[in-house]
Backbone as CSV, one residue per row, in Angstrom:
resi,resn,N_x,N_y,N_z,CA_x,CA_y,CA_z,C_x,C_y,C_z
1,MET,-5.117,9.005,21.905,-5.913,10.110,21.407,-5.453,10.435,19.979
2,SER,-6.381,10.745,19.115,-6.017,11.036,17.731,-5.419,12.440,17.616
3,GLU,-4.677,12.638,16.558,-4.057,13.945,16.305,-5.115,15.037,16.189
4,HIS,-6.233,14.720,15.548,-7.307,15.696,15.366,-7.849,16.164,16.715
5,THR,-8.062,15.233,17.634,-8.598,15.580,18.946,-7.620,16.470,19.705
6,VAL,-6.356,16.101,19.693,-5.349,16.892,20.397,-5.234,18.275,19.773
7,LYS,-5.247,18.345,18.464,-5.129,19.626,17.771,-6.310,20.537,18.110
8,SER,-7.519,20.001,18.094,-8.686,20.837,18.389,-8.684,21.272,19.856
9,PHE,-8.214,20.421,20.751,-8.113,20.793,22.158,-7.120,21.930,22.325
10,ASN,-5.974,21.823,21.665,-4.977,22.898,21.734,-5.528,24.197,21.146
11,GLU,-6.302,24.093,20.081,-6.918,25.285,19.491,-7.904,25.928,20.462
12,GLU,-8.663,25.107,21.165,-9.622,25.647,22.138,-8.887,26.312,23.305
13,LEU,-7.810,25.698,23.762,-7.014,26.327,24.819,-6.418,27.650,24.343
14,GLY,-5.980,27.674,23.104,-5.456,28.912,22.533,-6.525,29.983,22.439
15,ARG,-7.724,29.581,22.051,-8.835,30.532,21.975,-9.171,31.080,23.362
16,LEU,-9.152,30.219,24.369,-9.398,30.659,25.744,-8.342,31.678,26.166
17,ARG,-7.095,31.397,25.834,-6.002,32.318,26.162,-6.202,33.668,25.481
18,GLU,-6.565,33.647,24.208,-6.788,34.892,23.472,-7.951,35.692,24.055
19,MET,-8.975,35.004,24.506,-10.125,35.695,25.110,-9.700,36.412,26.387
20,VAL,-8.877,35.756,27.200,-8.398,36.379,28.441,-7.482,37.559,28.116
21,LEU,-6.642,37.405,27.105,-5.781,38.523,26.698,-6.608,39.719,26.226
22,ALA,-7.680,39.451,25.491,-8.557,40.544,25.043,-9.198,41.242,26.237
23,MET,-9.584,40.461,27.237,-10.136,41.068,28.454,-9.094,41.930,29.144
24,GLY,-7.848,41.471,29.151,-6.766,42.239,29.753,-6.550,43.567,29.040
25,ARG,-6.630,43.525,27.709,-6.495,44.778,26.947,-7.637,45.735,27.268
26,LEU,-8.845,45.201,27.380,-9.994,46.041,27.726,-9.825,46.629,29.124
27,ALA,-9.403,45.813,30.076,-9.207,46.299,31.449,-8.153,47.403,31.484
28,ARG,-7.078,47.198,30.747,-6.032,48.229,30.687,-6.580,49.530,30.117
29,GLN,-7.352,49.429,29.035,-7.937,50.617,28.419,-8.897,51.307,29.379
30,GLN,-9.680,50.522,30.095,-10.628,51.097,31.053,-9.894,51.887,32.132
31,VAL,-8.842,51.303,32.678,-8.079,51.985,33.732,-7.430,53.257,33.189
32,GLU,-6.805,53.155,32.027,-6.170,54.335,31.435,-7.195,55.443,31.189
33,ASP,-8.356,55.075,30.652,-9.361,56.081,30.331,-10.002,56.692,31.568
34,VAL,-10.231,55.883,32.589,-10.846,56.454,33.791,-9.865,57.388,34.503
35,LEU,-8.587,57.043,34.480,-7.595,57.941,35.079,-7.483,59.237,34.281
36,ALA,-7.505,59.128,32.964,-7.451,60.328,32.125,-8.701,61.177,32.308
37,ALA,-9.850,60.527,32.417,-11.104,61.264,32.613,-11.090,62.017,33.940
38,ALA,-10.543,61.387,34.958,-10.474,62.039,36.267,-9.450,63.170,36.266
39,ALA,-8.327,62.953,35.626,-7.268,63.961,35.615,-7.658,65.189,34.805
40,LYS,-8.368,64.970,33.708,-8.718,66.064,32.808,-10.155,66.534,32.970
41,ALA,-10.881,65.902,33.886,-12.300,66.227,34.110,-13.081,66.172,32.800
42,GLU,-12.980,65.036,32.098,-13.668,64.844,30.828,-14.846,63.886,31.006
43,PRO,-16.040,64.403,31.096,-17.193,63.530,31.291,-17.469,62.604,30.105
44,GLN,-17.074,63.021,28.900,-17.292,62.164,27.726,-16.442,60.896,27.814
45,LEU,-15.231,61.039,28.284,-14.353,59.885,28.434,-14.861,58.972,29.542
46,ALA,-15.350,59.559,30.611,-15.929,58.757,31.688,-17.162,58.006,31.190
47,ALA,-17.955,58.643,30.363,-19.139,57.984,29.805,-18.740,56.823,28.903
48,LEU,-17.645,56.992,28.165,-17.156,55.912,27.309,-16.750,54.694,28.140
49,VAL,-16.127,54.946,29.273,-15.743,53.854,30.180,-16.989,53.105,30.629
50,LEU,-18.022,53.838,30.991,-19.271,53.206,31.434,-19.940,52.421,30.309
51,GLU,-19.842,52.923,29.099,-20.446,52.235,27.954,-19.756,50.910,27.652
52,ARG,-18.448,50.849,27.897,-17.695,49.627,27.601,-17.810,48.576,28.686
53,GLU,-18.312,48.922,29.851,-18.375,47.984,30.968,-19.192,46.732,30.653
54,PRO,-20.335,46.822,29.982,-21.064,45.581,29.656,-20.265,44.624,28.771
55,ALA,-19.347,45.135,27.986,-18.505,44.270,27.157,-17.645,43.365,28.036
56,ALA,-17.177,43.895,29.152,-16.384,43.089,30.081,-17.233,41.966,30.675
57,ASN,-18.465,42.278,31.007,-19.366,41.244,31.534,-19.588,40.141,30.503
58,ARG,-19.795,40.547,29.262,-20.022,39.578,28.186,-18.786,38.715,27.970
59,MET,-17.627,39.357,27.985,-16.383,38.628,27.771,-16.136,37.616,28.895
60,GLU,-16.405,38.008,30.130,-16.236,37.073,31.241,-17.166,35.878,31.072
61,HIS,-18.387,36.147,30.684,-19.359,35.075,30.470,-18.867,34.122,29.376
62,GLU,-18.324,34.656,28.302,-17.813,33.824,27.207,-16.628,32.973,27.657
63,VAL,-15.741,33.550,28.459,-14.605,32.795,28.984,-15.118,31.656,29.865
64,ASP,-16.061,31.972,30.741,-16.616,30.941,31.618,-17.278,29.820,30.823
65,GLU,-18.029,30.182,29.793,-18.699,29.168,28.980,-17.698,28.238,28.309
66,LEU,-16.650,28.807,27.715,-15.657,27.977,27.045,-14.900,27.124,28.059
67,ALA,-14.555,27.705,29.193,-13.822,26.954,30.215,-14.666,25.787,30.733
68,ILE,-15.927,26.024,30.991,-16.799,24.945,31.467,-16.952,23.875,30.399
69,ARG,-17.060,24.303,29.162,-17.150,23.340,28.049,-15.889,22.485,27.985
70,LEU,-14.733,23.131,28.119,-13.474,22.384,28.106,-13.394,21.402,29.271
71,LEU,-13.810,21.844,30.442,-13.779,20.963,31.607,-14.700,19.764,31.420
72,ALA,-15.876,20.022,30.892,-16.860,18.953,30.750,-16.520,17.974,29.630
73,LEU,-16.087,18.490,28.497,-15.891,17.631,27.335,-14.467,17.085,27.200
74,ARG,-13.484,17.846,27.627,-12.085,17.444,27.432,-11.457,16.834,28.679
75,GLN,-12.029,17.119,29.836,-11.517,16.635,31.113,-10.000,16.828,31.217
76,PRO,-9.549,18.084,31.157,-8.104,18.342,31.183,-7.482,17.945,32.525
77,VAL,-6.214,17.629,32.479,-5.461,17.292,33.684,-4.173,18.103,33.698
78,ALA,-3.538,18.105,34.834,-2.237,18.739,35.034,-2.227,20.193,34.572
79,ILE,-1.289,20.540,33.725,-1.098,21.943,33.339,-2.303,22.484,32.571
80,ASP,-2.946,21.630,31.777,-4.118,22.089,31.026,-5.268,22.436,31.972
81,LEU,-5.453,21.641,32.995,-6.496,21.930,33.981,-6.198,23.236,34.698
82,ARG,-4.958,23.423,35.078,-4.575,24.677,35.750,-4.778,25.875,34.829
83,ALA,-4.495,25.715,33.559,-4.672,26.820,32.604,-6.150,27.191,32.475
84,VAL,-7.017,26.207,32.400,-8.451,26.473,32.268,-8.982,27.162,33.521
85,LEU,-8.618,26.626,34.686,-9.087,27.231,35.939,-8.507,28.626,36.139
86,ALA,-7.259,28.811,35.772,-6.638,30.143,35.885,-7.340,31.138,34.973
87,ALA,-7.699,30.711,33.778,-8.399,31.604,32.847,-9.707,32.088,33.458
88,MET,-10.425,31.189,34.106,-11.691,31.579,34.738,-11.450,32.593,35.858
89,ARG,-10.453,32.349,36.671,-10.174,33.252,37.793,-9.668,34.607,37.308
90,ILE,-8.807,34.588,36.315,-8.270,35.834,35.768,-9.389,36.648,35.131
91,ALA,-10.261,35.981,34.380,-11.382,36.674,33.741,-12.265,37.346,34.785
92,ASN,-12.479,36.663,35.903,-13.291,37.237,36.971,-12.653,38.511,37.522
93,GLU,-11.353,38.469,37.748,-10.657,39.634,38.284,-10.615,40.781,37.268
94,LEU,-10.413,40.458,36.000,-10.391,41.496,34.976,-11.750,42.156,34.830
95,GLU,-12.805,41.374,34.975,-14.148,41.963,34.926,-14.332,42.948,36.068
96,ARG,-13.810,42.629,37.219,-13.885,43.547,38.360,-13.120,44.828,38.088
97,VAL,-11.959,44.701,37.460,-11.167,45.884,37.105,-11.971,46.767,36.168
98,CYS,-12.651,46.160,35.224,-13.422,46.924,34.245,-14.632,47.619,34.859
99,ASP,-15.094,47.124,35.993,-16.217,47.774,36.680,-15.782,49.125,37.186
C-alpha cells in the first residue's frame, strides 16, 4: 500500500474519532442542561435541549455514513475494523442519550 493511501485512511479514521468525540460533548451538554433545567425549573433551558436534539441525529447519520464508506472502500481489518464498528455503536448510544 502506498504512503498516500495509508495516510488518507488514518486521516479518515481520525475524522471518525473526532466526530464521535463531538457527539460525546453534545451528549454531555444535553445531560447537564436537562438536569439543570429540571433542578431550576427553567423552561428556556429545556427548550434549548429540545432544539439541539436534531443535531445529534444529524451527527449520528454523518458518523454512520463515514463508517460505511470506510468499510466499503478501505475494507479495514483487525483493530481498524473494531474502531470503525465501535464508532458506529457509540454514535448510536450517544444519539439515544441526546434524546
